[in-house]
C-alpha beads as a LAMMPS data file, in Angstrom:
LAMMPS data file: protein, C-alpha beads

282 atoms
281 bonds

1 atom types
1 bond types

-500.0 500.0 xlo xhi
-500.0 500.0 ylo yhi
-500.0 500.0 zlo zhi

Masses

1 110.0

Atoms # bond

1 1 1 1.601 24.666 -30.670
2 1 1 4.245 26.166 -27.560
3 1 1 1.071 26.498 -25.362
4 1 1 0.570 23.189 -24.908
5 1 1 1.936 21.295 -21.930
6 1 1 4.282 18.846 -21.562
7 1 1 3.336 15.766 -20.159
8 1 1 4.975 13.188 -18.890
9 1 1 4.323 9.487 -16.572
10 1 1 6.427 8.328 -14.519
11 1 1 7.868 5.409 -15.310
12 1 1 9.109 3.781 -11.962
13 1 1 4.891 4.230 -10.414
14 1 1 1.853 2.284 -10.895
15 1 1 1.309 -1.282 -9.694
16 1 1 4.213 -3.598 -8.158
17 1 1 5.001 -6.443 -8.871
18 1 1 3.002 -7.983 -5.553
19 1 1 -1.083 -6.229 -6.309
20 1 1 -0.406 -6.513 -10.707
21 1 1 -0.321 -10.831 -9.635
22 1 1 -3.746 -10.129 -7.159
23 1 1 -5.799 -8.331 -10.032
24 1 1 -3.966 -10.527 -12.432
25 1 1 -5.739 -14.074 -10.810
26 1 1 -8.557 -12.036 -10.214
27 1 1 -8.652 -11.342 -13.593
28 1 1 -7.955 -14.528 -14.547
29 1 1 -10.810 -16.605 -13.038
30 1 1 -13.143 -13.836 -13.538
31 1 1 -12.783 -14.605 -17.262
32 1 1 -13.850 -18.701 -16.233
33 1 1 -16.564 -17.990 -13.929
34 1 1 -17.395 -14.093 -14.292
35 1 1 -17.732 -13.636 -11.098
36 1 1 -15.208 -13.607 -7.498
37 1 1 -15.408 -12.580 -4.144
38 1 1 -12.675 -10.653 -2.554
39 1 1 -12.730 -10.167 1.090
40 1 1 -11.622 -6.030 1.466
41 1 1 -10.540 -3.692 -1.061
42 1 1 -8.450 -5.780 -3.893
43 1 1 -6.815 -2.985 -4.443
44 1 1 -6.312 0.569 -2.297
45 1 1 -7.627 2.232 -5.532
46 1 1 -11.844 2.786 -5.726
47 1 1 -11.156 3.556 -9.804
48 1 1 -9.500 0.054 -10.071
49 1 1 -11.281 -1.538 -7.801
50 1 1 -14.646 -0.475 -9.691
51 1 1 -13.696 -1.855 -12.892
52 1 1 -12.747 -5.051 -11.233
53 1 1 -16.282 -4.645 -10.197
54 1 1 -18.227 -4.456 -13.353
55 1 1 -16.106 -7.562 -14.540
56 1 1 -17.490 -9.507 -12.098
57 1 1 -15.774 -8.995 -8.923
58 1 1 -17.777 -8.240 -5.019
59 1 1 -16.055 -7.729 -1.941
60 1 1 -17.258 -8.709 1.007
61 1 1 -16.263 -7.640 4.465
62 1 1 -15.364 -10.092 7.242
63 1 1 -19.125 -10.123 8.177
64 1 1 -19.829 -11.404 5.205
65 1 1 -16.974 -14.099 4.475
66 1 1 -18.300 -16.044 7.666
67 1 1 -21.719 -16.108 6.447
68 1 1 -20.560 -17.841 3.069
69 1 1 -20.581 -21.377 2.726
70 1 1 -18.227 -23.864 0.229
71 1 1 -17.206 -20.340 -2.034
72 1 1 -13.418 -19.249 -3.775
73 1 1 -12.976 -15.624 -1.648
74 1 1 -9.243 -14.228 -3.275
75 1 1 -7.090 -12.753 -0.568
76 1 1 -5.570 -9.558 -1.946
77 1 1 -1.917 -9.074 -2.032
78 1 1 -1.719 -7.480 1.910
79 1 1 -2.108 -11.015 3.380
80 1 1 -4.521 -12.158 6.415
81 1 1 -4.403 -12.491 9.909
82 1 1 -4.524 -17.272 10.854
83 1 1 -8.519 -16.920 11.773
84 1 1 -9.417 -16.490 8.470
85 1 1 -7.629 -19.735 7.177
86 1 1 -8.937 -21.065 10.881
87 1 1 -12.762 -19.694 9.285
88 1 1 -12.229 -21.513 5.342
89 1 1 -11.487 -24.384 6.795
90 1 1 -14.384 -24.282 9.046
91 1 1 -16.827 -23.271 6.172
92 1 1 -15.073 -25.303 2.996
93 1 1 -14.347 -21.877 1.801
94 1 1 -11.586 -21.754 -0.777
95 1 1 -8.084 -19.507 -0.919
96 1 1 -6.857 -18.032 -3.313
97 1 1 -3.887 -16.120 -1.847
98 1 1 -2.654 -12.948 -3.514
99 1 1 -0.741 -12.348 -0.617
100 1 1 2.713 -10.871 -1.423
101 1 1 5.861 -13.078 -0.747
102 1 1 7.263 -9.772 0.680
103 1 1 4.492 -9.820 3.166
104 1 1 4.020 -13.603 3.508
105 1 1 7.734 -13.297 4.081
106 1 1 7.944 -10.786 7.103
107 1 1 4.486 -12.891 8.656
108 1 1 6.692 -15.147 8.971
109 1 1 9.449 -13.820 10.258
110 1 1 6.663 -12.188 13.646
111 1 1 5.409 -15.279 13.904
112 1 1 9.034 -16.911 14.269
113 1 1 9.439 -14.093 16.881
114 1 1 7.459 -13.621 18.825
115 1 1 7.572 -17.873 19.153
116 1 1 10.791 -16.859 20.606
117 1 1 9.146 -14.758 23.266
118 1 1 10.219 -11.045 21.573
119 1 1 8.357 -8.559 23.027
120 1 1 7.344 -6.819 18.723
121 1 1 6.602 -3.458 17.865
122 1 1 5.287 -2.999 14.512
123 1 1 6.190 0.550 12.873
124 1 1 2.219 0.217 10.036
125 1 1 -1.077 1.815 11.069
126 1 1 -3.427 1.173 12.508
127 1 1 -6.334 -0.636 11.011
128 1 1 -4.454 -1.632 8.281
129 1 1 -4.855 -4.643 5.635
130 1 1 -2.176 -5.849 6.301
131 1 1 -0.728 -4.701 9.652
132 1 1 -3.846 -6.994 10.717
133 1 1 -1.832 -9.717 8.859
134 1 1 1.038 -9.022 10.556
135 1 1 -0.624 -8.624 14.624
136 1 1 -2.688 -11.360 13.825
137 1 1 1.336 -13.605 13.706
138 1 1 1.033 -12.732 18.088
139 1 1 -2.059 -13.302 18.360
140 1 1 -3.010 -9.422 18.734
141 1 1 -0.168 -9.636 21.131
142 1 1 2.055 -6.768 19.805
143 1 1 2.014 -3.278 19.650
144 1 1 1.552 -1.367 16.726
145 1 1 3.081 2.536 16.647
146 1 1 2.161 5.115 13.910
147 1 1 5.140 7.981 15.190
148 1 1 7.847 7.470 18.109
149 1 1 5.001 9.865 20.907
150 1 1 2.810 6.757 20.570
151 1 1 5.772 4.131 20.860
152 1 1 7.271 6.075 24.531
153 1 1 3.780 6.707 25.211
154 1 1 3.741 2.289 25.517
155 1 1 5.966 0.338 29.060
156 1 1 8.832 -0.118 27.068
157 1 1 10.816 -3.004 27.853
158 1 1 15.278 -2.554 27.199
159 1 1 14.695 -4.852 25.136
160 1 1 12.750 -3.757 21.304
161 1 1 11.991 -6.211 18.673
162 1 1 11.408 -3.472 15.789
163 1 1 9.210 -4.577 12.908
164 1 1 8.019 -2.167 9.741
165 1 1 4.950 -2.861 7.591
166 1 1 5.947 -3.206 3.642
167 1 1 4.960 0.379 2.830
168 1 1 6.437 2.743 4.947
169 1 1 9.871 5.421 4.766
170 1 1 12.786 3.441 4.767
171 1 1 13.376 7.507 6.435
172 1 1 11.355 7.270 9.290
173 1 1 12.074 3.815 10.397
174 1 1 15.614 4.256 10.902
175 1 1 15.059 7.671 11.889
176 1 1 12.730 6.221 15.162
177 1 1 15.279 3.145 16.146
178 1 1 18.415 6.055 16.285
179 1 1 15.545 8.239 18.808
180 1 1 15.233 5.404 20.177
181 1 1 19.431 3.923 20.513
182 1 1 20.290 7.835 21.934
183 1 1 17.929 6.838 25.135
184 1 1 19.662 3.457 26.340
185 1 1 17.462 1.143 24.938
186 1 1 18.749 -2.048 23.066
187 1 1 16.977 -3.131 19.313
188 1 1 16.632 -5.240 17.230
189 1 1 16.065 -3.354 13.972
190 1 1 14.163 -6.110 11.201
191 1 1 13.916 -3.390 8.074
192 1 1 10.867 -5.132 6.328
193 1 1 10.395 -2.225 4.206
194 1 1 9.542 -3.789 -0.053
195 1 1 12.369 -2.432 -1.742
196 1 1 10.052 -1.948 -4.681
197 1 1 8.749 0.131 -2.114
198 1 1 11.935 2.182 -0.904
199 1 1 13.477 2.600 -4.246
200 1 1 10.208 4.484 -5.680
201 1 1 11.277 6.670 -2.862
202 1 1 13.888 8.080 -4.885
203 1 1 12.980 7.621 -8.590
204 1 1 10.121 9.899 -7.351
205 1 1 12.620 12.221 -6.082
206 1 1 14.911 12.399 -9.318
207 1 1 11.748 12.712 -11.545
208 1 1 9.785 15.665 -9.431
209 1 1 12.721 17.581 -9.517
210 1 1 12.643 18.226 -13.285
211 1 1 8.481 19.173 -13.913
212 1 1 7.201 22.652 -13.525
213 1 1 4.348 20.957 -11.616
214 1 1 3.319 17.376 -11.030
215 1 1 0.132 15.404 -10.408
216 1 1 0.210 12.596 -8.112
217 1 1 -2.591 9.906 -8.374
218 1 1 -3.992 8.157 -6.228
219 1 1 -6.872 6.348 -4.095
220 1 1 -7.184 8.506 -0.903
221 1 1 -7.377 5.292 1.115
222 1 1 -3.653 4.080 0.098
223 1 1 -0.789 4.127 2.981
224 1 1 2.190 3.808 0.386
225 1 1 0.374 6.489 -1.959
226 1 1 0.204 9.384 1.562
227 1 1 4.043 8.407 1.243
228 1 1 5.254 8.807 -1.924
229 1 1 2.274 12.331 -2.069
230 1 1 4.732 13.345 0.438
231 1 1 8.408 13.114 -1.605
232 1 1 6.919 14.202 -3.799
233 1 1 5.684 17.667 -2.588
234 1 1 9.145 18.223 -0.518
235 1 1 10.766 18.031 -3.718
236 1 1 8.735 19.720 -5.739
237 1 1 5.880 21.888 -3.864
238 1 1 4.181 22.762 -7.421
239 1 1 2.451 18.772 -6.196
240 1 1 -1.340 18.651 -7.041
241 1 1 -2.822 15.473 -5.205
242 1 1 -5.818 13.866 -7.348
243 1 1 -7.968 10.127 -7.024
244 1 1 -9.989 10.839 -10.407
245 1 1 -9.382 12.769 -13.629
246 1 1 -12.586 14.653 -12.174
247 1 1 -10.541 16.862 -9.496
248 1 1 -7.714 17.784 -12.591
249 1 1 -8.164 22.139 -12.680
250 1 1 -7.257 24.216 -15.708
251 1 1 -6.120 26.889 -14.193
252 1 1 -2.679 24.383 -11.955
253 1 1 -0.726 25.017 -15.000
254 1 1 -0.116 28.023 -16.813
255 1 1 -0.101 27.630 -20.905
256 1 1 4.130 25.408 -22.043
257 1 1 4.786 23.985 -18.513
258 1 1 5.982 20.528 -18.397
259 1 1 4.049 18.057 -16.542
260 1 1 4.639 14.697 -14.602
261 1 1 1.987 12.604 -13.455
262 1 1 2.903 9.650 -10.761
263 1 1 1.165 7.836 -8.259
264 1 1 1.169 5.003 -5.482
265 1 1 2.537 1.171 -5.749
266 1 1 -1.501 1.034 -5.738
267 1 1 -2.765 3.428 -8.441
268 1 1 -2.827 1.968 -12.110
269 1 1 -1.513 2.957 -16.087
270 1 1 -5.029 3.457 -17.065
271 1 1 -5.694 5.673 -14.722
272 1 1 -2.462 7.426 -15.502
273 1 1 -3.190 8.091 -18.648
274 1 1 -6.631 8.796 -18.507
275 1 1 -4.825 12.017 -16.426
276 1 1 -2.353 12.180 -19.439
277 1 1 -4.907 12.071 -21.928
278 1 1 -7.315 15.034 -19.494
279 1 1 -3.488 17.437 -19.238
280 1 1 -3.450 16.978 -23.001
281 1 1 -6.338 18.680 -24.049
282 1 1 -6.340 21.464 -21.355

Bonds

1 1 1 2
2 1 2 3
3 1 3 4
4 1 4 5
5 1 5 6
6 1 6 7
7 1 7 8
8 1 8 9
9 1 9 10
10 1 10 11
11 1 11 12
12 1 12 13
13 1 13 14
14 1 14 15
15 1 15 16
16 1 16 17
17 1 17 18
18 1 18 19
19 1 19 20
20 1 20 21
21 1 21 22
22 1 22 23
23 1 23 24
24 1 24 25
25 1 25 26
26 1 26 27
27 1 27 28
28 1 28 29
29 1 29 30
30 1 30 31
31 1 31 32
32 1 32 33
33 1 33 34
34 1 34 35
35 1 35 36
36 1 36 37
37 1 37 38
38 1 38 39
39 1 39 40
40 1 40 41
41 1 41 42
42 1 42 43
43 1 43 44
44 1 44 45
45 1 45 46
46 1 46 47
47 1 47 48
48 1 48 49
49 1 49 50
50 1 50 51
51 1 51 52
52 1 52 53
53 1 53 54
54 1 54 55
55 1 55 56
56 1 56 57
57 1 57 58
58 1 58 59
59 1 59 60
60 1 60 61
61 1 61 62
62 1 62 63
63 1 63 64
64 1 64 65
65 1 65 66
66 1 66 67
67 1 67 68
68 1 68 69
69 1 69 70
70 1 70 71
71 1 71 72
72 1 72 73
73 1 73 74
74 1 74 75
75 1 75 76
76 1 76 77
77 1 77 78
78 1 78 79
79 1 79 80
80 1 80 81
81 1 81 82
82 1 82 83
83 1 83 84
84 1 84 85
85 1 85 86
86 1 86 87
87 1 87 88
88 1 88 89
89 1 89 90
90 1 90 91
91 1 91 92
92 1 92 93
93 1 93 94
94 1 94 95
95 1 95 96
96 1 96 97
97 1 97 98
98 1 98 99
99 1 99 100
100 1 100 101
101 1 101 102
102 1 102 103
103 1 103 104
104 1 104 105
105 1 105 106
106 1 106 107
107 1 107 108
108 1 108 109
109 1 109 110
110 1 110 111
111 1 111 112
112 1 112 113
113 1 113 114
114 1 114 115
115 1 115 116
116 1 116 117
117 1 117 118
118 1 118 119
119 1 119 120
120 1 120 121
121 1 121 122
122 1 122 123
123 1 123 124
124 1 124 125
125 1 125 126
126 1 126 127
127 1 127 128
128 1 128 129
129 1 129 130
130 1 130 131
131 1 131 132
132 1 132 133
133 1 133 134
134 1 134 135
135 1 135 136
136 1 136 137
137 1 137 138
138 1 138 139
139 1 139 140
140 1 140 141
141 1 141 142
142 1 142 143
143 1 143 144
144 1 144 145
145 1 145 146
146 1 146 147
147 1 147 148
148 1 148 149
149 1 149 150
150 1 150 151
151 1 151 152
152 1 152 153
153 1 153 154
154 1 154 155
155 1 155 156
156 1 156 157
157 1 157 158
158 1 158 159
159 1 159 160
160 1 160 161
161 1 161 162
162 1 162 163
163 1 163 164
164 1 164 165
165 1 165 166
166 1 166 167
167 1 167 168
168 1 168 169
169 1 169 170
170 1 170 171
171 1 171 172
172 1 172 173
173 1 173 174
174 1 174 175
175 1 175 176
176 1 176 177
177 1 177 178
178 1 178 179
179 1 179 180
180 1 180 181
181 1 181 182
182 1 182 183
183 1 183 184
184 1 184 185
185 1 185 186
186 1 186 187
187 1 187 188
188 1 188 189
189 1 189 190
190 1 190 191
191 1 191 192
192 1 192 193
193 1 193 194
194 1 194 195
195 1 195 196
196 1 196 197
197 1 197 198
198 1 198 199
199 1 199 200
200 1 200 201
201 1 201 202
202 1 202 203
203 1 203 204
204 1 204 205
205 1 205 206
206 1 206 207
207 1 207 208
208 1 208 209
209 1 209 210
210 1 210 211
211 1 211 212
212 1 212 213
213 1 213 214
214 1 214 215
215 1 215 216
216 1 216 217
217 1 217 218
218 1 218 219
219 1 219 220
220 1 220 221
221 1 221 222
222 1 222 223
223 1 223 224
224 1 224 225
225 1 225 226
226 1 226 227
227 1 227 228
228 1 228 229
229 1 229 230
230 1 230 231
231 1 231 232
232 1 232 233
233 1 233 234
234 1 234 235
235 1 235 236
236 1 236 237
237 1 237 238
238 1 238 239
239 1 239 240
240 1 240 241
241 1 241 242
242 1 242 243
243 1 243 244
244 1 244 245
245 1 245 246
246 1 246 247
247 1 247 248
248 1 248 249
249 1 249 250
250 1 250 251
251 1 251 252
252 1 252 253
253 1 253 254
254 1 254 255
255 1 255 256
256 1 256 257
257 1 257 258
258 1 258 259
259 1 259 260
260 1 260 261
261 1 261 262
262 1 262 263
263 1 263 264
264 1 264 265
265 1 265 266
266 1 266 267
267 1 267 268
268 1 268 269
269 1 269 270
270 1 270 271
271 1 271 272
272 1 272 273
273 1 273 274
274 1 274 275
275 1 275 276
276 1 276 277
277 1 277 278
278 1 278 279
279 1 279 280
280 1 280 281
281 1 281 282
């Protein structure tokens, strides 16, 4: 039947090692004790969160966290500010720390830099879990900005120490650095973008160019999903964003077309496989 869609999942899409590690840790403890508290969404993907909640994962916010006593609480890959660790000590909580090593290293660098009295600027998303952890290393003193215009609205010192949230686009980071240098600022740029994320950028361009249609699968809360979806869309105009199988539309596709499925560092493989099966059933 030549009329069917031919469908392929991008082999480089899906969980990054930080997320794999956190989920593995959560599943091991859930197997042992049947429930586990997790501070914030374990991953920015509602479908995966739901799957783990059904296994006994209890997602809590900081308000509930400060009320807990004597429990074990998982810290997800995004990391946490120092205040979370203080609270745990005071409230006799055991922290199961699944902070991603790339994020921990960045937290450490920002703390060291701040202790040397550097004025720190972080290219990242306001309120994002990782960014709150980074901000905490400076006692809330660093400046977070989402784009150049926002950065330029601040009083800037002649010497700017620049860091980036680990899932930002490398290209944008270097564009911002270049713009600032052209305006005469001295920039100490720390490219702290995760290589798993930035390499995916190049791999995705190659992947997206090979198909008639692309289905990009990601949670709506994923920062990295927004960045990578844009990469796909720029490469292949026929790119569709969905966060669950139910959002697929048959009218997007013509019989016999080739379809590539890809996703964010927070998109589980099982979800991309479900999307593939739904497409093959069309």
